[in-house]
Structures are given as C-alpha cells and as structure tokens.
C-alpha positions as CSV (number, residue, x, y, z in Angstrom):
1,M,0.1,-0.1,0.2
2,R,3.0,2.0,1.0
3,R,4.6,1.6,-2.2
4,F,1.0,2.6,-4.2
5,H,0.9,5.8,-2.6
6,R,4.8,6.9,-3.5
7,E,3.9,5.8,-7.2
8,A,0.8,7.5,-6.9
9,G,2.9,10.9,-5.5
10,Q,5.4,10.4,-7.6
11,A,3.1,10.9,-11.0
12,A,1.2,13.5,-9.4
13,P,3.8,16.0,-10.4
14,L,4.2,14.5,-14.0
15,Y,0.7,14.7,-14.5
16,I,0.1,18.4,-13.2
17,A,2.9,19.6,-15.5
18,A,1.6,17.9,-18.4
19,V,-2.2,19.3,-18.2
20,V,0.4,23.2,-17.6
21,G,2.3,22.3,-20.7
22,L,-1.3,21.2,-22.7
23,L,-2.8,24.6,-21.6
24,F,0.1,26.4,-22.2
25,L,0.1,24.8,-25.8
26,A,-3.8,25.6,-26.0
27,L,-3.3,29.2,-25.4
28,M,-0.3,29.7,-27.6
29,F,-2.8,28.2,-30.3
30,F,-5.6,30.7,-29.0
31,A,-3.0,33.5,-29.5
32,F,-1.6,32.4,-33.1
33,G,-5.6,31.8,-34.4
34,Q,-6.4,35.2,-32.9
35,A,-3.7,37.0,-35.0
36,D,-4.3,34.9,-38.1
37,V,-7.8,36.0,-38.2
38,S,-6.9,39.4,-38.0
39,R,-4.5,39.0,-40.4
40,N,-7.1,37.3,-42.9
41,K,-9.3,39.9,-42.1
42,T,-6.9,42.4,-43.1
43,Q,-6.1,40.8,-46.2
44,T,-9.5,40.9,-47.1
45,A,-9.3,44.6,-46.7
46,A,-6.1,44.8,-49.3
47,D,-8.0,42.4,-51.6
48,A,-10.8,45.1,-51.8
49,A,-9.1,48.1,-52.3
50,A,-7.1,46.9,-54.7
51,L,-9.7,45.4,-56.5
52,A,-11.5,49.1,-56.2
53,A,-8.2,51.4,-57.7
54,A,-7.8,48.9,-60.4
55,Q,-11.8,48.6,-61.4
56,E,-11.4,52.4,-61.3
57,S,-8.6,52.7,-62.9
58,R,-9.7,51.0,-65.9
59,D,-13.5,52.9,-65.5
60,D,-11.9,56.1,-65.9
61,L,-10.6,55.2,-69.2
62,D,-14.0,54.8,-70.7
63,D,-14.3,58.5,-71.9
64,A,-10.9,59.1,-72.9
65,L,-11.5,55.9,-75.2
66,R,-15.0,57.2,-77.1
67,E,-13.0,60.7,-77.5
68,H,-10.3,59.1,-79.7
69,I,-12.5,56.9,-81.2
70,I,-14.4,60.1,-82.3
71,A,-10.9,61.9,-83.1
72,R,-10.0,58.1,-85.5
73,D,-6.8,58.2,-83.3
74,V,-5.5,55.2,-84.2
75,A,-2.1,55.4,-82.7
76,W,-3.6,55.9,-79.1
77,L,-5.8,52.5,-80.0
78,A,-2.9,50.9,-80.5
79,A,-1.0,51.9,-77.5
80,L,-4.0,51.1,-75.3
81,F,-4.4,47.8,-76.2
82,A,-0.8,47.0,-76.7
83,N,0.0,47.7,-72.9
84,G,-2.8,50.2,-71.5
85,N,0.3,53.1,-71.6
86,V,-1.8,56.1,-72.2
87,P,-1.5,59.5,-70.3
88,E,-5.2,59.4,-69.5
89,R,-4.4,56.3,-67.4
90,K,-5.1,57.1,-64.0
91,D,-3.9,55.1,-60.9
92,G,-7.7,54.4,-59.4
93,C,-6.0,55.2,-55.8
94,W,-9.1,57.5,-55.1
95,G,-11.6,55.5,-54.8
96,S,-10.1,52.6,-53.0
97,P,-9.5,53.9,-49.3
98,R,-13.0,53.4,-48.3
99,F,-13.1,49.9,-49.1
100,A,-10.1,49.3,-46.8
101,R,-12.4,50.7,-44.4
102,A,-15.3,48.9,-45.0
103,N,-13.5,45.9,-43.6
104,D,-12.0,47.7,-40.7
105,A,-8.7,49.0,-41.8
106,E,-6.9,51.9,-43.3
107,Q,-5.2,52.4,-46.2
108,L,-1.5,53.1,-46.0
109,R,-0.1,53.5,-49.4
110,C,-1.4,53.2,-53.1
111,N,0.8,52.9,-55.8
112,K,0.6,52.4,-59.5
113,L,2.5,49.2,-60.9
114,W,6.0,50.0,-62.5
115,D,6.8,46.7,-63.9
116,G,4.8,47.1,-67.4
117,R,2.0,45.9,-65.8
118,W,-1.5,47.9,-65.7
119,G,-2.0,47.8,-62.1
120,V,-1.9,48.7,-58.8
121,T,-0.5,47.5,-55.2
122,V,-2.4,48.5,-51.8
123,D,-1.1,48.4,-48.0
124,V,-3.6,48.5,-45.6
125,R,-3.4,48.1,-41.6
126,A,-6.1,46.9,-39.6
127,K,-7.9,49.6,-37.4
128,K,-7.9,47.5,-34.3
129,P,-4.9,45.7,-32.7
130,V,-4.8,42.0,-32.6
131,G,-5.4,42.0,-28.9
132,K,-4.3,41.0,-25.5
133,S,-2.6,37.6,-25.3
134,I,0.3,35.9,-23.8
135,V,2.3,36.5,-26.5
136,E,3.8,40.0,-25.2
137,G,3.4,43.2,-27.2
138,T,0.5,42.0,-29.2
139,E,-2.3,43.8,-27.4
140,R,-0.4,47.3,-29.7
141,E,0.4,45.3,-33.1
142,H,-1.9,46.3,-35.8
143,A,-2.0,43.7,-38.6
144,E,-0.8,44.8,-42.1
145,S,-1.4,43.1,-45.7
146,K,-0.5,44.1,-48.9
147,A,-2.6,43.3,-52.2
148,T,-2.5,43.7,-56.2
149,A,-4.4,43.7,-58.5
150,V,-3.9,44.0,-62.4
151,V,-6.1,45.3,-65.5
152,E,-5.8,42.8,-68.4
153,F,-6.6,42.9,-72.1
154,R,-10.1,40.7,-73.0
155,C,-9.2,41.9,-76.8
156,T,-6.8,42.6,-79.3
157,F,-6.7,45.6,-81.7
158,E,-6.3,45.0,-85.4
159,P,-5.5,48.4,-86.7
160,P,-6.8,49.9,-90.1
161,E,-5.7,48.6,-93.4
162,T,-3.7,51.7,-94.8
163,G,-4.9,52.6,-97.9
164,K,-7.2,55.4,-100.0
165,P,-10.8,56.0,-98.5
166,E,-13.1,53.6,-99.7
167,D,-15.5,54.9,-102.7
168,G,-19.0,54.9,-102.4
169,D,-21.9,53.8,-105.0
170,D,-21.8,55.1,-108.4
171,D,-24.4,57.0,-108.1
172,D,-22.8,58.9,-104.7
173,K,-19.5,59.5,-106.5
174,G,-18.9,63.4,-106.9
175,K,-21.3,64.4,-104.3
176,G,-18.2,63.8,-101.5
177,N,-20.0,61.0,-100.2
178,D,-16.8,58.7,-100.0
179,K,-16.5,56.5,-97.2
180,L,-13.9,57.1,-94.1
181,P,-11.4,54.5,-93.8
182,T,-12.5,51.8,-90.8
183,L,-10.8,52.9,-87.2
184,G,-9.9,48.6,-87.4
185,G,-11.7,46.2,-85.3
186,L,-11.4,44.6,-81.8
187,E,-11.2,40.9,-81.1
188,C,-12.4,40.0,-78.0
189,D,-12.9,36.3,-76.5
190,G,-13.6,35.1,-80.2
191,K,-15.9,37.3,-80.8
192,D,-15.4,40.3,-83.6
193,W,-16.3,44.5,-83.1
194,E,-15.8,46.8,-85.6
195,I,-15.2,50.4,-84.7
196,D,-17.1,52.7,-85.7
197,P,-17.1,56.3,-84.8
198,G,-20.4,57.1,-85.9
199,N,-22.2,54.0,-83.5
200,L,-20.3,54.4,-80.4
201,D,-23.3,52.5,-78.5
202,L,-22.1,49.2,-80.4
203,L,-18.8,49.7,-78.5
204,P,-18.6,47.0,-75.9
205,G,-18.2,48.0,-72.3
206,M,-14.9,48.6,-70.4
207,A,-15.7,45.0,-68.4
208,D,-16.1,43.6,-72.0
209,L,-12.7,44.9,-73.1
210,F,-10.6,44.7,-69.6
211,N,-10.8,42.3,-67.1
212,V,-9.6,43.4,-63.2
213,R,-8.3,40.5,-60.9
214,L,-6.0,40.0,-58.1
215,A,-2.4,39.3,-59.1
216,E,1.1,38.4,-56.9
217,D,3.1,41.5,-56.0
C-alpha cells in the first residue's frame, strides 16, 4: 500500500506538468489563431481596396476611349490595347480607401505598378490591434496586409488597313460622300467588333474590354 501511495505521489507532479503544458499550448494556439484571424480580415481589406483601385483605373478610361475613337486616333488605340500605357490612364487610388474602411482597416499606400503591368498595389493596416494574449506586445500590434490587382486585356486591336478611303456607290461619286477609312476592329473572346465612330453604342463596355483580377506582388 505504501508503495502504491509513493508511486501515486511521484506521478502527481508529472500529471500536473503535463496539464500545464497542454494548457500553455492551447493558449499559444489561441493567440496565434487570434493573430491569423486579424491578418485574414486585413488581407480581405487589402484585396477589396486593390480591386477597387484597378477597376477605377479601368473605368476612368471610358470617356477617353470614346473621345479618341471620335477623333479617329488609331495610334492611341494601338497604344491602349498594346499595354494600356496612355497619358489618360490614372491609378484609381482615390476610390479604394472606402473599401479598406468597410473592412475595418485603413489604407496606408496605393501605388501604380511600374513593372510593365497595368495595375496597383495597396497596403492596409487593421484599425484595431490584435488584442491581449500571452504573446507579449501583441495588444498594441496592428495587422498589415498588401494586395496587387491588375487590369488585363480581353481584346486584341486590329489596326485598319492602309490605303485610300473607300469609294461610295457610283450614284454618290462626285457628291463628297466617300466613306472614311475604317478604324479597325477588336477581337474579344472570339467575337469581332468593328470600331465605328458614328455608332459608339455598339462598342463593348469596359468590363468586356478589360478584366480586373488579383495578382502576385
């Protein structure tokens, strides 16, 4: 009986140490889980802000696109659909902060990409700190995240054939009714669109011409 009590007494400290260790691990997992939740929420804010900025950049070109079509500026159209590098292209960052705020974050930076892609990179920080935990200092830490969104071309531009303006019908000759040369066309996802300055209502929308998506930094 004494031996049984002696062995039980020896096992008690080991049992207590094991329980304390398990509790410590549970608290550690909880602390890191709490930080992961904060980072995930902040990443959502960064993604939303970056997508909003890229979409604004795309949609802001709608008026300029129509103006250059009316002006029959083939060189501008070729530059736009080659790489999107046209003077009127803005970064769209003015519209992104409210999407960060809607996800409990604040926008720190929003910058145009300079690596040849048409897009933006947005950095955000959580409004609320991670909170108290067993990890010292986390109660004052704010999660930060970054996201990049790009505008991609859904269409290819076919420039007009060089040559003289097409002649009208025989009855129209001599009346100044010669047809203007075509501006070319667009091939979008297997569908062809003729660029007609006189009928802009037939022009595809900006979402049909350009796609916006998240990308790697």
